[in-house]
C-alpha positions as CSV (number, residue, x, y, z in Angstrom):
1,X,-15.2,22.3,3.4
2,X,-13.0,21.7,0.4
3,X,-10.0,21.1,2.7
4,X,-11.9,18.6,4.8
5,X,-13.0,16.7,1.6
6,X,-9.5,16.7,0.3
7,X,-8.2,15.5,3.7
8,X,-10.7,12.6,3.7
9,X,-9.9,11.7,0.2
10,X,-6.2,11.6,0.8
11,X,-6.8,9.5,4.0
12,X,-8.9,7.0,2.1
13,X,-6.4,6.9,-0.8
14,X,-3.4,6.2,1.5
15,X,-5.4,3.8,3.7
16,X,-6.2,1.8,0.5
17,X,-2.6,2.0,-0.7
18,X,-1.5,0.5,2.7
19,X,-3.9,-2.3,2.2
20,X,-3.0,-3.0,-1.5
21,X,-1.7,-6.6,-2.2
22,X,1.9,-7.1,-2.6
23,X,3.4,-8.6,-5.7
24,X,2.9,-12.4,-5.4
25,X,6.5,-13.0,-6.2
26,X,7.5,-11.1,-3.2
27,X,5.1,-12.9,-0.7
28,X,7.0,-15.6,1.2
29,X,5.6,-19.0,2.0
30,X,6.4,-20.9,5.3
31,X,5.5,-24.6,5.5
32,X,4.1,-25.7,8.8
33,X,2.9,-29.2,9.9
34,X,-0.7,-28.0,9.5
35,X,-0.3,-26.2,6.1
36,X,1.4,-23.3,4.4
37,X,1.4,-19.7,5.7
38,X,2.0,-16.7,3.5
39,X,3.9,-13.8,4.9
40,X,5.8,-10.6,4.2
41,X,9.1,-9.3,5.8
42,X,9.6,-6.4,8.0
43,X,11.6,-4.7,5.2
44,X,8.5,-5.0,2.9
45,X,6.5,-3.4,5.6
46,X,8.9,-0.6,5.9
47,X,9.0,-0.1,2.1
48,X,5.2,0.0,1.9
49,X,5.2,2.7,4.8
50,X,7.9,4.7,3.0
51,X,6.1,4.5,-0.4
52,X,2.6,5.5,0.9
53,X,3.2,8.1,3.8
54,X,6.9,8.7,3.1
55,X,9.9,7.9,5.4
56,X,8.9,11.0,7.6
57,X,5.2,10.0,7.8
58,X,5.7,7.1,10.1
59,X,7.7,6.3,13.3
60,X,8.0,3.1,15.4
61,X,9.2,2.5,19.0
62,X,9.6,-0.7,21.0
63,X,9.5,-2.0,24.5
64,X,11.0,-5.3,25.6
65,X,8.5,-7.3,27.7
66,X,9.4,-9.4,30.8
67,X,8.6,-12.6,28.9
68,X,11.1,-11.6,26.0
69,X,8.4,-10.5,23.6
70,X,8.5,-7.0,22.2
71,X,5.8,-4.5,21.9
72,X,5.8,-2.2,18.8
73,X,4.0,1.1,18.7
74,X,3.7,2.1,15.1
75,X,2.5,5.7,14.5
76,X,1.4,7.0,10.9
77,X,0.3,10.4,9.8
78,X,-1.7,10.7,6.7
79,X,-1.8,14.5,6.5
80,X,1.3,15.5,8.4
81,X,-0.7,16.9,11.4
82,X,-2.5,14.1,13.1
83,X,-0.8,10.8,14.1
84,X,-2.5,7.4,14.5
85,X,-0.8,4.7,16.7
86,X,-1.3,1.0,16.5
87,X,0.4,-1.4,18.9
88,X,1.0,-5.1,18.8
89,X,3.5,-7.8,20.3
90,X,5.9,-10.0,18.5
91,X,7.3,-13.1,20.0
92,X,11.0,-14.2,20.0
93,X,11.7,-17.3,17.9
94,X,14.5,-18.9,15.9
95,X,18.2,-18.4,15.9
96,X,17.9,-14.6,16.3
97,X,15.1,-14.3,18.9
98,X,15.3,-10.5,19.5
99,X,15.4,-9.7,15.8
100,X,12.5,-12.0,15.3
101,X,10.5,-10.5,18.1
102,X,11.1,-6.8,16.7
103,X,10.3,-7.7,13.2
104,X,7.1,-9.7,14.2
105,X,5.9,-6.8,16.4
106,X,6.3,-4.3,13.6
107,X,4.5,-6.5,11.1
108,X,1.7,-7.2,13.5
109,X,1.3,-3.5,14.3
110,X,1.3,-2.7,10.6
111,X,-1.5,-5.3,10.0
112,X,-3.6,-3.0,12.1
113,X,-3.3,-0.3,9.5
114,X,-4.1,-3.0,6.8
115,X,-0.7,-3.8,5.6
116,X,-0.8,-7.5,4.5
117,X,-3.9,-8.2,6.4
118,X,-5.3,-10.1,3.5
119,X,-2.6,-12.7,4.0
120,X,-4.3,-13.9,7.1
121,X,-7.3,-15.2,5.1
122,X,-9.8,-13.2,7.1
123,X,-10.3,-10.7,4.3
124,X,-10.0,-11.0,0.5
125,X,-6.9,-9.6,-1.2
126,X,-7.6,-5.9,-2.2
127,X,-7.4,-6.4,-5.9
128,X,-10.9,-5.6,-6.8
129,X,-10.8,-1.8,-7.6
130,X,-14.6,-1.6,-7.6
131,X,-15.0,-3.0,-4.1
132,X,-12.2,-0.6,-2.8
133,X,-14.0,2.4,-4.5
134,X,-17.3,1.4,-3.0
135,X,-15.7,1.0,0.5
136,X,-14.1,4.5,0.1
137,X,-17.3,6.1,-1.0
138,X,-19.1,4.5,2.1
139,X,-16.5,6.2,4.3
140,X,-17.2,9.7,2.7
141,X,-14.6,9.9,0.0
142,X,-15.6,11.8,-3.1
143,X,-15.0,10.2,-6.5
144,X,-12.0,11.8,-8.3
145,X,-12.7,13.4,-11.7
146,X,-11.3,11.3,-14.5
147,X,-8.2,13.0,-15.8
148,X,-7.9,13.5,-19.6
149,X,-4.9,13.2,-21.9
150,X,-4.2,16.8,-23.0
151,X,-2.7,15.6,-26.3
152,X,-5.3,12.9,-27.3
153,X,-8.5,14.0,-25.3
154,X,-9.2,10.5,-23.9
155,X,-9.5,9.5,-20.3
156,X,-6.4,8.4,-18.5
157,X,-6.2,5.2,-16.5
158,X,-4.1,4.7,-13.4
159,X,-1.5,1.8,-13.1
160,X,-1.3,1.1,-9.2
161,X,1.9,-0.9,-9.9
162,X,3.9,2.0,-11.3
163,X,1.8,4.9,-10.1
164,X,1.7,6.2,-13.7
165,X,-1.3,7.5,-15.6
166,X,-1.7,6.8,-19.3
167,X,-3.8,5.1,-22.1
168,X,-3.1,2.9,-25.0
169,X,-3.1,4.5,-28.4
170,X,-4.8,3.0,-31.5
171,X,-1.4,1.6,-32.7
172,X,-1.3,-0.4,-29.4
173,X,1.5,1.8,-28.0
174,X,1.3,3.4,-24.6
175,X,0.9,7.1,-24.0
176,X,2.2,7.5,-20.4
177,X,1.6,10.8,-18.5
178,X,3.8,9.9,-15.4
179,X,2.8,9.9,-11.7
180,X,1.9,13.8,-11.8
181,X,-0.7,14.0,-14.5
182,X,0.1,17.7,-14.9
183,X,3.6,16.7,-16.3
184,X,3.4,15.4,-19.8
185,X,5.7,12.5,-20.3
186,X,4.6,11.0,-23.6
187,X,6.4,7.8,-24.4
188,X,4.3,6.8,-27.5
189,X,7.2,5.1,-29.2
190,X,7.7,2.4,-26.6
191,X,6.5,-1.1,-27.6
192,X,4.1,-2.9,-25.2
193,X,5.3,-6.3,-24.4
194,X,3.1,-9.0,-25.9
195,X,1.5,-6.5,-28.5
196,X,1.2,-7.7,-32.0
């Protein structure tokens, strides 16, 4: 039962990490005659997959269709044992039509796992942690116990941008525990930008 709960939690956490919003500075904008479209590159998709499920946690394969479009089959494992596959088709466009078709197919298949889906405007960007937690709980995830700083005995907060855990000391300096909360990496002498 504990292993099953841990497996569900890992799935929900990784699924949410795949769906996380990209840094706004990295999102590209393409001007169309009817308006602007935001998009991400295929490399950004690959980096997100590497970061969330590791380079050995995903694989892709492609089939060139008779009309010149390309079908991508993207498979991901969240726990190292079961693989989920999503497929979609990319179209050949521009000066490098085959490259375009392969990249488009990968991005479209990744959207089916939630990567960059919010950019389509169908769903809000996943920046509201409360909404993500509520959705995860609805899907059966168990809330994680709040880790404590062993030195200062206060709750630690998670920074999703860096993956680090930490808290702010009374002197407005950070106490950072690192990605693995069990490893103590106090950086209490580092100044916070913008702190007075």
